C-alpha positions in Angstrom: 86.4 70.4 122.0 85.6 67.6 119.6 88.4 65.2 118.5 88.0 66.4 114.9 88.3 70.0 115.8 91.3 69.3 118.0 93.0 67.5 115.2 92.4 70.3 112.7 93.7 72.8 115.2 96.9 70.8 115.7 97.3 70.6 111.9 97.0 74.4 111.7 99.6 74.8 114.5 97.0 76.0 117.0 97.1 73.3 119.6 97.3 72.8 122.5 95.3 75.7 123.8 97.5 78.4 125.1 97.4 80.1 128.5 98.8 83.5 129.0 101.6 83.3 131.5 102.8 86.9 131.6 101.9 90.1 130.1 104.4 91.0 127.3 106.6 94.0 127.8 105.0 95.9 124.9 101.5 95.1 123.6 101.2 94.2 120.0 98.5 96.4 118.4 95.7 94.3 116.8 95.0 94.6 113.1 91.8 96.4 113.9 93.7 99.4 115.2 95.1 101.7 112.5 98.8 102.3 113.1 100.2 105.3 111.4 102.5 104.2 108.6 106.0 105.6 108.2 106.3 108.7 106.1 105.3 107.8 102.6 107.7 108.3 99.7 105.9 110.7 97.3 105.4 109.2 93.8 106.4 111.8 91.2 103.5 113.0 89.0 105.1 111.6 85.8 105.2 108.1 87.4 101.5 108.4 88.5 100.7 109.3 84.9 102.6 106.3 83.8 100.5 104.1 86.1 97.3 105.4 84.5 98.7 104.8 81.0 99.8 101.3 82.0 96.5 100.1 83.5 94.7 99.7 80.2 97.4 97.5 78.5 97.8 95.4 81.7 94.1 94.5 81.4 94.7 92.6 78.2 98.0 90.9 79.1 98.6 87.1 79.0 100.3 85.4 81.9 103.7 85.6 80.2 103.3 89.3 79.3 102.1 90.1 82.9 105.1 88.2 84.4 107.6 90.0 82.2 106.0 93.4 82.9 106.0 92.9 86.7 109.6 91.7 86.6 110.7 94.9 84.7 108.3 97.3 86.6 109.9 100.5 87.8 106.7 102.6 88.4 107.2 103.2 92.1 110.1 103.5 94.6 109.8 99.9 95.8 111.7 98.7 92.8 114.8 100.5 94.0 115.7 98.1 96.8 114.1 94.8 95.6 116.1 91.8 94.4 113.2 90.7 92.3 109.5 91.3 91.9 107.3 88.5 93.2 104.2 87.9 90.9 102.7 85.0 92.8 102.7 81.2 92.8 100.2 78.3 92.4 97.5 76.9 90.2 96.6 79.5 87.5 93.1 77.9 87.3 92.6 77.8 91.0 89.2 78.1 92.8 91.0 79.6 95.8 93.0 82.8 95.7 94.8 84.0 98.8 96.1 87.6 98.7 98.7 88.9 101.2 100.4 92.2 101.8 103.8 92.1 100.1 107.0 90.1 99.8 109.3 89.9 102.8 113.1 89.4 102.8 113.0 85.7 102.1 110.3 86.0 99.4 112.3 88.8 97.8 115.3 86.4 97.7 113.3 83.3 96.4 110.8 85.0 94.2 107.8 83.2 95.8 105.3 84.6 98.3 104.9 83.3 101.9 108.1 81.6 102.9 109.5 81.5 106.3 107.4 81.2 109.5 104.4 83.0 108.1 104.5 80.8 105.0 104.6 77.7 107.2 101.6 78.9 109.2 99.7 79.6 106.0 100.5 76.1 104.7 99.2 74.7 108.0 96.0 76.8 107.7 95.5 75.5 104.1 96.0 71.9 105.3 93.4 72.4 108.0 90.7 72.8 105.4 92.1 70.2 103.0 94.1 72.5 100.7 97.7 72.5 99.6 99.9 75.2 98.1 99.9 74.9 94.3 96.9 72.6 94.2 93.7 74.5 93.3 95.3 77.4 95.3 97.0 80.5 94.0 98.9 82.9 96.3 99.6 86.5 95.5 100.3 89.9 97.2 98.9 93.4 97.0 102.3 94.7 96.0 104.9 92.7 94.1 108.1 94.2 95.5 109.3 94.1 99.1 108.7 97.3 101.1 111.9 98.3 103.0 112.1 96.8 106.5 108.8 95.0 105.7 106.8 98.1 106.4 103.2 98.5 105.3 102.9 99.5 101.6 101.8 103.1 101.1 98.5 103.9 99.3 100.6 105.1 96.3 102.4 101.8 96.2 99.3 99.6 96.4 97.6 101.8 93.7 100.6 101.4 91.4 100.5 97.6 91.8 96.7 97.2 91.8 96.4 96.7 88.0 98.7 93.7 88.2 96.6 92.1 90.9 93.4 92.9 89.1 94.7 91.2 85.9 95.8 88.1 87.9 92.3 87.8 89.3 90.8 88.2 85.8 93.1 85.4 84.4 92.5 83.0 87.4 88.8 83.6 87.7 88.7 82.1 91.3 85.5 81.1 93.0 86.6 82.6 96.3 89.2 85.3 97.3 90.7 85.4 100.8 92.3 88.7 101.8 95.0 88.1 104.4 95.3 91.3 106.5 94.2 94.9 106.2 96.4 96.1 103.3 95.2 93.2 101.1 91.6 93.8 102.1 91.8 97.5 101.5 93.5 97.1 98.1 90.8 94.6 96.9 87.8 96.4 98.5 89.0 99.9 97.8 87.7 101.1 101.2 88.9 101.4 104.8 88.8 98.0 106.5 88.9 96.9 110.2 89.6 93.2 110.4 87.3 92.7 113.4 84.3 94.2 111.6 85.1 92.7 108.2 85.7 89.1 109.1 82.9 86.6 109.4 80.9 87.8 106.4 81.1 87.8 102.6 82.3 90.8 100.7 82.2 91.3 96.9 85.1 91.8 94.5 83.6 92.4 91.0 81.1 89.6 91.5 83.6 87.2 93.3 82.9 86.4 97.0 85.7 87.7 99.2 86.5 86.8 102.8 88.7 88.9 105.1 90.9 87.3 107.8 94.2 87.9 109.6 97.6 87.8 108.0 99.7 84.8 109.2 102.5 87.1 110.3 100.1 88.9 112.6 98.9 85.6 114.0 102.5 84.6 114.8 102.6 87.7 117.0 99.1 87.5 118.5 98.5 84.0 119.5 95.1 84.6 121.1 93.6 85.6 117.7 94.4 82.2 116.2 91.1 80.9 117.5 89.3 83.6 115.4 91.4 82.6 112.4 90.2 79.0 112.9 86.6 80.3 112.7 87.4 82.1 109.5 88.8 78.9 108.0 85.6 77.1 108.8 83.7 79.9 107.2 85.9 79.7 104.1 85.3 75.9 103.8 81.5 76.3 104.2 81.4 79.1 101.6 83.4 77.2 99.0 81.2 74.1 99.5 78.1 76.3 98.8 79.8 77.9 95.8 80.6 74.5 94.3 77.1 73.2 94.9 75.4 76.2 93.4 
């Protein structure tokens, strides 16, 4: 390992290299393995119709209009338990857009995505490639309200929120999108995604290059995959360099 790589790994919170001391009592399923979600809450037909009716107006909204609409949104059951909707945070003219799954308890309280331990790891990952939250970086989520018990959002919930994310992307016009985890990747790519097969190559979101990697919360549970996340970060940095030179 070179000195430069070792330093970057430490900045990212990945050093020193771990050694597995004992097998955990219960194995954590990798992101590649589809885990059956909890029973989905059915979205009533009138609300699904409202989603379709709302998508077109959302596509022309300004940032202020979008923020107000998201804050008042009651189109799916996630609104019932939230403290507040979490639109996103960062530079609205950023070259980098990072998209996660949904707000957790602390994000729901603060109104900003990626706080707590997962947020700290994301900040370390950004620092490892010379980035900083809020500086040429925007962070958003596939859904804007916290799913109960931090469960995975249902397809109905991500479909309801997708017009908001799509409008954010149109307003930001990033050079590169990074999908953090399967729910974000599947929302953006509109297809079934396995992280192991999807990472390490460029995907396309309406003409914008997109890279798939692990969610920081998953990396906190699965230490051995942090080395793969480091490879993804290097790939992101090379890709952005090429995009800026072209």
